[in-house]
DRENDO-705652 format. One line per 2 residues: for each residue y, x, z of N, C-alpha, C. Coordinates in steps of 0.001 Angstrom, whole numbers. Each point is the difference from the previous one (the first is absolute). Layout:
N
Y/X/Z/Y/X/Z/Y/X/Z | ...
This chain:
333
-64790/-71449/-123770/782/-284/1186/514/1291/613 | 1150/-32/632/625/1173/547/132/-127/1505
-105/1130/684/32/-35/1449/1311/-572/533 | 1112/223/-719/1270/-455/526/152/-1514/-56
-1026/-717/-475/34/-1458/32/-111/-537/1425 | -330/827/980/-310/-480/1330/1244/-588/671
-267/-894/957/1060/-810/615/987/840/793 | 1285/-238/-250/1076/520/829/991/-1140/197
299/-344/1227/942/-1091/249/1390/410/-447 | 690/-918/-660/1338/291/-503/1026/-233/1096
996/911/91/1096/-172/946/1306/-295/-721 | -53/-192/-1319/1211/-275/-757/388/-1469/114
1258/-267/-306/472/-1376/63/-528/-803/-1175 | -81/-1291/200/-504/-903/-1029/1103/-973/-403
262/-73/-1291/973/-978/-491/-635/-1377/-30 | 806/-1032/202/-542/-1356/64/-643/-404/-1325
511/541/-1134/-516/-401/-1302/-1236/774/-394 | -332/1059/739/-1074/901/-420/-1327/-457/597
-749/-779/-773/-1298/-481/457/-1017/164/-1109 | -1244/-95/376/-1091/81/-957/-1067/-1019/364
-710/-487/-995/-1206/-783/223/-1173/977/-40 | -780/46/1053/-1058/999/101/-1324/-627/406
-1078/561/-505/-1334/-343/478/-221/738/1316 | -387/-732/1031/-227/597/1313/-1399/-347/471
-752/1014/390/-1266/-208/702/334/-74/1488 | -10/-1212/552/289/-141/1425/-1130/564/844
-1200/-171/-496/-1214/527/614/-1055/-40/-1095 | -1181/568/233/-1024/-34/-1048/-281/-1414/-496
-36/-140/-1320/-307/-1243/-702/1029/-1103/259 | 1197/391/399/1089/-974/171/1201/529/-765
319/-669/-1111/1062/448/-890/1065/-1075/-93 | 1239/425/-105/1072/-955/-201/1115/651/-803
788/-836/-695/1203/460/-669/1166/-253/943 | 733/1058/321/1031/-68/1024/1293/627/-501
1125/-565/406/1285/623/-298/308/1028/1077 | 276/1227/-428/320/1092/912/1368/559/-343
688/490/1011/1301/630/-207/-179/1428/-507 | 967/457/-774/3/1355/-528/1266/724/451
-77/1295/201/1202/767/331/845/243/-1246 | 1273/265/201/835/444/-1105/-506/1357/-482
-26/236/-1316/-473/1303/-480/926/1130/409 | -593/1102/403/777/1201/293/456/643/-1311
777/1064/120/565/626/-1195/-1052/514/-963 | -1169/381/526/-1051/558/-855/-1121/-1009/-252
282/-1295/188/-1005/-1040/-169/394/-956/-1121 | -993/-787/-428/236/-1031/-1008/-689/-1279/444
474/-1121/-546/-651/-1291/177/-747/-310/-1288 | -1255/-403/146/-830/-318/-1158/-451/-1451/100
275/-772/-1035/-525/-1357/-107/-1348/71/-698 | -1046/-307/728/-1363/176/-491/-337/-1081/-1026
-632/416/-1090/-479/-931/-1015/-1494/-247/131 | -772/1062/253/-1449/-121/115/-504/929/1103
-1059/-424/679/-695/882/948/-1495/-226/-138 | -762/1070/199/-1449/-78/-92/-637/-122/1369
-1195/-546/18/-789/-102/1231/-1127/1019/-68 | -63/864/994/-1054/1018/62/-1242/-592/658
-1131/148/-672/-1256/-480/588/-673/1078/848 | 708/1114/231/-496/1039/882/663/-112/1362
1145/673/147/667/33/1300/478/-1385/440 | 534/-804/-931/497/-1312/408/-1135/-930/435
-1158/152/-600/-1144/-801/452/-337/319/1464 | 87/1272/352/-297/397/1378/1054/-530/964
1270/19/-426/1061/-573/833/-199/-1503/174 | -385/-655/-1087/-213/-1447/12/-1166/-377/933
-1079/735/-110/-1200/-341/760/45/496/1438 | 942/901/303/61/579/1335/-979/1127/218
-545/564/-1088/-988/1077/123/582/1374/-322 | 1329/90/-161/616/1303/-238/-259/929/1185
-558/1184/-234/-194/945/1109/1343/401/598 | -15/574/1218/1259/456/605/781/879/-971
1259/-348/-193/790/611/-1066/1441/50/476 | 732/1127/-231/1395/68/453/839/-1151/-535
743/-639/877/845/-1115/-392/-693/-1341/-27 | -1289/-25/337/-773/-1228/-73/435/-976/1087
35/-1282/-338/339/-1042/955/539/-1217/-712 | 5/-1113/675/473/-1270/-551/1185/-492/839
919/-779/-617/38/-452/-1396/421/1122/-937 | -386/-134/-1259/314/1036/-965/226/-599/-1382
779/717/-798/172/-307/-1417/-872/979/-768 | -994/-484/-766/-901/898/-703/564/393/-1375
-763/787/-729/283/223/-1404/704/1296/-325 | -472/677/-1056/631/1247/-447/-34/122/-1521
67/-1153/-694/-60/-8/-1454/1053/-969/-547 | 1275/325/180/1076/-925/-364/851/560/-1129
425/-902/-881/893/345/-1110/1149/-993/-6 | 1217/495/-141/1158/-881/-39/1212/715/-542
1148/-675/73/1242/550/-530/981/297/1132 | 702/1100/-152/1033/375/962/1134/-1012/-81
362/-583/1146/1076/-991/31/1233/477/760 | -149/1100/755/1140/556/730/-309/1465/279
1023/842/-50/-202/1427/233/969/507/1058 | -460/987/773/890/709/900/887/951/-795
1074/465/632/988/790/-754/-539/1353/-448 | -1088/480/623/-575/1284/-401/-1186/-151/-944
-299/-1219/-412/-1171/-226/-847/300/386/-1443 | -1014/549/-655/108/306/-1430/-625/-1093/-854
-577/-1010/621/-551/-1124/-741/1111/-990/-351 | -288/-859/-951/972/-967/-502/-532/-1410/216
889/-911/322/-390/-1404/116/-643/-443/-1310 | -1169/-626/111/-756/-430/-1170/-1160/904/-345
-49/1213/568/-1127/900/-272/-1303/-620/488 | -1048/116/-814/-1331/-425/425/-654/1150/750
-542/-290/1186/-557/1045/852/-1332/-447/591 | -814/985/311/-1225/-214/791/318/388/1434
-451/-819/958/235/268/1421/-1338/-11/736 | -390/1121/630/-1279/63/718/105/-466/1444
702/-1107/211/117/-535/1348/1359/289/616 | 257/-624/1144/1296/125/674/-195/-165/1498
1033/359/746/-38/-154/1457/1359/-509/488 | 409/-1105/-573/1352/-510/205/7/-1351/702
-1058/-302/782/-173/-1349/539/211/-90/1502 | 714/942/592/276/-63/1431/-1267/117/829
-273/-1027/820/-1146/57/900/-1307/-404/-660 | 57/-501/-1224/-1229/-276/-752/-387/1283/-731
-1200/430/246/-428/1283/-547/-89/-38/-1522 | 373/1111/-623/-197/157/-1432/-1232/833/-242
-1145/-621/-97/-1258/712/-240/-712/-716/-1164 | 379/219/-1190/857/1084/-438/1363/-504/-493
202/-1280/85/1333/-551/-75/553/-309/-1373 | -851/-189/-1013/515/-267/-1330/-70/-1437/-459
-695/-863/735/-245/-1361/-469/1104/-925/491 | 1153/131/-650/1182/-767/366/885/-147/-1225
905/-972/68/853/-274/-1152/1136/994/-145 | 379/647/1093/1121/940/-25/-299/1117/993
323/1230/-390/-289/1165/835/1221/898/66 | 179/650/1145/1004/1043/151/-742/1304/242
173/958/-912/-782/1237/62/873/1202/-349 | -365/1184/502/654/1211/-497/-179/97/-1513
995/515/-691/-111/4/-1449/-1153/876/-481 | -458/942/838/-1143/826/-382/-1284/-811/-78
-11/-1177/621/-1179/-856/-37/130/-1120/-1033 | 1078/17/-753/177/-914/-1126/-139/840/-1265
-1192/11/-563/-345/922/-1073/206/-681/-1349 | 927/487/-803/314/-668/-1259/-1191/-40/-958
-180/-1142/-650/-1001/-138/-1049/648/-708/-1182 | -570/179/-1168/563/-605/-1200/-207/-1511/21
963/-749/-553/-100/-1465/30/-1283/-541/-612 | -551/716/-1002/-1199/-509/-664/-1231/-14/911
50/687/1125/-1119/-77/942/-163/-1427/528 | 1095/-643/356/-86/-1343/556/-950/-45/1186
-820/-1046/57/-922/-165/1127/-1053/1098/63 | -258/684/-1133/-989/1083/16/456/1166/870
1293/59/297/472/1042/901/-636/-54/1368 | -487/-1181/407/-672/-106/1299/-1279/829/43
-551/332/-1160/-1239/769/-57/207/1495/233 | 1250/444/23/266/1435/84/-412/608/1341
-1/-788/1081/-427/546/1294/-1481/354/-31 | -828/-909/-512/-1429/296/-94/-257/1114/-1000
784/41/-1083/-152/1087/-962/331/1344/649 | 1045/30/824/356/1233/701/-1063/380/1020
-583/-1010/654/-1111/261/929/-1171/633/-740 | -313/-552/-1168/-1099/546/-806/309/1417/-439
1210/240/-449/389/1340/-463/-107/1009/1135 | 442/-390/1184/-62/909/1153/-1447/355/338
-889/-971/-104/-1414/269/279/-606/937/-1044 | 479/-98/-1228/-563/802/-1085/540/1422/-37
1267/168/351/664/1275/-225/688/575/1232 | -678/113/1139/664/591/1158/131/1511/-105
-845/646/-814/-6/1451/-151/-103/336/-1483 | 625/1115/-427/-22/341/-1422/-1403/164/-575
-945/474/812/-1339/269/-519/-1004/-1105/327 | 497/-1164/446/-912/-1086/367/-691/-555/-1240
-1311/-214/114/-769/-557/-1119/224/-1498/-74 | 177/-507/-1213/112/-1443/-178/-1360/-649/221
-41/-1234/472/-1286/-612/366/-842/-343/-1224 | -1314/199/147/-915/-495/-1027/-668/-1300/450
198/-380/1275/-442/-1298/495/1087/-601/875 | 353/-1251/-288/952/-760/801/-729/-1227/536
150/-290/1281/-687/-1123/630/1000/-1132/216 | -217/-1115/-684/866/-1163/111/821/-210/-1255
-27/-1232/-524/757/-317/-1216/1030/-1087/268 | 619/89/1191/1181/-805/256/1198/651/-673
1203/-382/417/1196/560/-632/74/1509/204 | -246/473/1226/61/1437/245/-1044/736/-822
-1230/-511/-37/-1042/648/-784/342/55/-1479 | 580/-1062/-533/391/-21/-1414/1099/1014/-280
956/91/912/1060/981/-179/-536/1422/110 | -924/225/904/-619/1325/109/-706/383/-1296
-742/-938/-583/-703/282/-1245/993/251/-1137 | 1041/-819/-97/995/174/-1054/736/1326/146
345/355/1243/704/1256/221/-885/1210/-268 | -1277/-100/350/-923/1105/-281/14/328/-1489
-33/-1017/-822/29/202/-1452/1381/479/-441 | 1069/-586/561/1357/390/-381/296/1455/344
-622/513/1059/210/1377/427/-926/983/-708 | -762/-488/-977/-811/895/-812/-1433/168/443
-436/-779/975/-1371/101/465/-961/-789/-864 | -1292/326/67/-997/-818/-690/-40/-1408/577
-416/-943/-797/-88/-1384/472/-949/-74/1185 | 441/-526/1134/-861/-74/1176/-938/-1200/-72
-1041/55/814/-815/-1176/274/621/-726/1184 | 1/-1334/-40/529/-802/1104/-1110/-914/501
-182/-20/1309/-951/-916/628/722/-1263/434 | -633/-1148/-217/522/-1267/495/-1175/-927/288
-74/-491/1252/-1106/-866/390/236/-1453/-395 | 1265/-431/-172/301/-1374/-378/-8/-126/-1523
-911/-808/-503/-137/-128/-1447/1297/-445/-665 | 758/-869/658/1224/-508/-586/1098/1023/-143
-141/1148/633/1027/1041/-80/-409/1162/-908 | -1083/-159/-716/-438/1107/-854/641/-9/-1376
776/-1047/-293/679/-28/-1296/1341/702/113 | 690/134/-1133/1335/587/-8/41/1500/-152
-1143/653/-170/-15/1458/-167/442/372/-1406 | 803/1051/-88/443/524/-1292/-245/1499/-35
-1031/397/-732/-283/1423/-159/-897/593/1050 | -548/-824/904/-936/479/1007/-1008/-1103/263
-1102/331/653/-1040/-1000/236/-10/-434/1459 | -344/-1247/215/-109/-572/1345/-1432/-469/191
-617/460/1097/-1412/-287/247/-205/-589/1385 | -1063/-795/122/-567/-291/1317/-599/1308/510
292/402/1245/-536/1273/510/-1507/138/-174 | -733/-1098/79/-1449/80/-121/-456/343/-1420
893/-141/-967/-339/327/-1380/343/1438/-371 | 630/713/914/438/1366/-285/-1099/984/376
-412/811/-943/-1082/967/233/513/1422/179 | 1309/171/137/584/1336/140/0/430/1460
-433/1271/228/-62/535/1364/620/1392/83 | 945/299/-895/639/1314/58/1505/-87/-238
640/-994/606/1443/-122/-129/694/1137/746 | 1072/508/-603/762/1072/636/1056/-550/945
720/-1026/-446/1082/-576/806/-127/-1513/-13 | -192/-563/1173/-122/-1455/154/1212/-490/774
676/-1011/-529/1194/-538/655/-268/-1442/385 | 51/-273/1297/-284/-1353/485/1282/-785/180
84/-1145/-671/1132/-919/148/-451/-1338/555 | -1189/-28/596/-569/-1269/461/434/-394/1400
314/960/854/289/-295/1395/-1231/-331/817 | -1188/246/-556/-1268/-283/671/-324/1129/969
9/-302/1303/-226/1036/1009/-1418/543/-13 | -931/-680/-670/-1390/479/-63/-290/763/-1285
1022/357/-761/-193/513/-1351/-568/1413/-41 | 207/813/1017/-336/1418/-109/-1494/243/-203
-832/-756/683/-1443/192/-177/-468/-418/-1388 | 772/-858/-674/-341/-386/-1367/447/1053/-1007
1015/779/374/571/960/-941/-579/1399/124 | -370/425/1204/-492/1372/187/-1152/353/-939
-1002/-873/-173/-1108/377/-899/407/114/-1468 | 1179/-497/-345/451/28/-1391/737/1287/-360
300/851/989/779/1207/-237/-867/1160/-461 | 574/857/-812/-605/1304/-252/404/944/1131
-588/1162/61/331/954/1052/1466/415/-122 | 711/-40/1129/1422/332/9/891/-1143/-424
-575/-1177/-183/784/-1152/-420/926/-509/1088 | 946/-840/-417/1023/-500/919/72/-1522/-70
197/-611/1168/282/-1426/98/1428/-166/491 | 794/-762/-748/1388/-272/367/78/-1439/489
537/-191/1179/137/-1328/592/1416/-500/-262 | 125/-973/-906/1314/-516/-386/204/-1441/448
-984/-579/686/167/-1341/543/647/70/1369 | 129/-1161/653/452/-47/1389/-1116/-670/780
-512/679/1021/-1253/-390/638/265/-522/1403 | -470/-1212/266/258/-635/1291/-1041/369/1054
-1098/602/-423/-1057/388/933/-261/1501/-108 | -562/604/1039/-290/1438/-67/-989/319/-1118
215/1132/-653/-908/465/-1044/-984/998/596 | -1240/-70/-458/-1013/959/434/-978/212/-1145
-834/1047/122/-988/271/-1044/-1143/822/567 | -1143/-134/-643/-1162/823/354/280/1443/-412
-236/921/927/390/1380/-254/-867/727/-1029 | -1343/-138/0/-816/825/-913/398/-89/-1473
236/-1189/-592/400/-6/-1416/1313/747/-244 | 935/-116/924/1268/715/-151/-209/1505/140
-861/387/926/-307/1409/211/-654/611/-1237 | -952/-714/-567/-723/519/-1166/932/202/-1198
1049/-786/-87/916/96/-1136/1263/779/332 | 131/433/1254/1227/676/446/1215/-816/-442
-59/-1275/349/992/-964/-484/1335/170/712 | 1041/-368/-713/1345/-22/558/500/-1438/27
791/-332/1017/609/-1326/121/1500/200/170 | 765/-723/-789/1459/98/76/585/-1409/130
1026/-139/809/690/-1273/178/1319/43/-765 | 228/-997/-842/1271/-130/-718/932/-882/814
1188/489/288/948/-736/840/1028/-722/-869 | 1152/-304/591/1010/-783/-701/640/791/-1132
484/-720/-1003/670/646/-1120/1365/513/422 | 490/948/-788/1288/618/242/926/-248/-1192
1319/225/154/925/-266/-1099/-359/694/-1310 | -527/1215/64/-388/690/-1237/-1125/-739/-722
-911/-626/759/-1076/-779/-617/577/-1203/-736 | 980/-647/625/638/-1154/-633/689/418/-1299
729/1102/58/691/470/-1209/-986/299/-1117 | -1150/582/363/-999/352/-1012/-566/-1238/-684
-377/-1020/769/-593/-1187/-628/1047/-829/-725 | 1224/-3/492/1068/-683/-724/179/630/-1385
-21/1335/-51/146/685/-1286/-1188/-272/-913 | -1208/7/562/-1190/-288/-806/49/-1418/-561
446/-950/810/87/-1392/-467/1089/-154/-1055 | 1142/665/205/1080/-71/-982/-419/592/-1340
-829/1043/50/-470/652/-1222/-1203/-704/-619 | -425/-1129/600/-1135/-787/-483/-1322/757/109
-39/1024/840/-1257/707/246/-819/-695/1088 | 679/-772/844/-662/-785/1039/366/-1453/-200
-993/-832/-197/238/-1435/-152/-89/-692/1354 | 955/-884/256/-9/-845/1192/-370/-1436/-346
-411/-212/-1246/-337/-1340/-461/-1329/-480/573 | -169/-1319/35/-1264/-651/364/-467/347/1416
949/230/883/-317/239/1408/393/-1185/870 | 1019/-734/-404/454/-1170/749/-785/-1218/-478
-738/-610/890/-823/-1158/-372/586/-1322/478 | 802/27/1082/514/-1230/592/1483/159/349
736/-1103/-132/1420/-35/341/303/-1323/689 | 866/57/1006/461/-1215/669/1460/180/412
753/-1095/91/1346/107/583/-109/488/1442 | 971/769/428/-29/524/1369/-6/-1111/1042
508/-1173/-353/-33/-1123/929/-1424/-453/310 | -961/429/-824/-1413/-305/237/-750/1233/484
688/824/791/-574/1269/447/-1291/-181/786 | -79/-1042/824/-1216/-210/786/-1212/-159/-918
141/-835/-1030/-1084/-164/-974/-237/1288/-763 | 1072/743/-268/-144/1257/-719/-829/1019/759
263/116/1299/-778/948/803/-1453/-436/120 | -217/-1269/198/-1384/-474/130/-772/209/-1307
654/-254/-1121/-657/221/-1287/-296/1481/-198 | 969/848/303/-183/1446/-183/-1166/531/815
-185/-547/1209/-1014/529/903/-1346/-707/-104 | -12/-1230/-511/-1231/-787/50/-603/-307/-1370
772/86/-1060/-495/-334/-1333/-484/1270/-700 | -1297/147/-246/-503/1227/-626/513/204/-1417
507/-1069/-626/542/132/-1348/1448/481/-2 | 605/120/1174/1394/449/83/33/1520/40
444/577/-1095/117/1452/-74/1291/460/665 | 1124/-654/-356/1297/329/607/873/-1243/12
540/-322/1174/899/-1128/171/1436/498/79 | 889/-636/-795/1421/304/23/762/-1224/491
917/222/935/902/-1053/457/1321/133/-751 | 465/-1119/-544/1239/-43/-773/1121/-521/905
996/854/256/1087/-325/914/1246/-502/-708 | -22/-95/-1315/1236/-266/-732/567/-1389/271
-833/-919/457/506/-1330/295/278/-240/1469 | -104/1051/828/202/-161/1432/1466/224/320
586/-965/679/1431/90/337/190/825/1241 | 902/986/-70/428/723/1192/1501/175/-106
697/-417/1006/1458/-46/-66/580/1389/213
């Protein structure tokens, strides 16, 4: 996710024909599909007809439940989502994109008084062309995975000398991408912790363990993708001296830890923030070169017209690894 996804009210004119069908959170746990007006694209903007969008079980779950901590641009009603793939249907006169190009869009802010946080879960979007990132047609719906892949890459490689993780916590989609990228970037196969037995399958080239079965207590770099605010006290005893814990989840509660174990290990804690365009370019290239697989990450699909059921399944069904909404059958004039 990118900081510029935050809400800005549009002052541009809206054409009568320019509308979109959008998922709107009117308030926590209240979702509806609504027709919203769109502005005419400016010279440096494009219109994208969305084909697929992903549901995030991290930030979107917090928006859905109303437990998102104070965050710039936060408020209801809002259009969620930052994992959209679609085709360019109209271009401004200064755009270098072509009608028909397949693009990834990390959200939009084109909904007037309805906030775009993060604004990608809609049938049609108006965005600056810099936010319509071209991808090859063969990506198809797998292109929705590129945002999480870029998030994982950013957590792994913020500095040239950063050590790749030897322990990853969580085997959801982000954890799987972190493990795959660690190997793709030349690191040794990491250990992955997963407390849910049903999520321990699907590993390729690395092992997934129940934390209680792991007897290792000298990890150099531990990367947490669980979002568990109580995780630090579980991880500190597992570090070697000078080890680092990277926080790559999104935490709804304050994090704290007992000081003596951290003191004894001279531990470091680093927070991984939002991905940047260079991270996206890197994972796109890795996926195109078949060094990073995006396969077997999408477990559930529903038509966008069933978005309410899609969100509930994504957030409540432990067997749902990743839910994709299919917008191709949604009419927008």
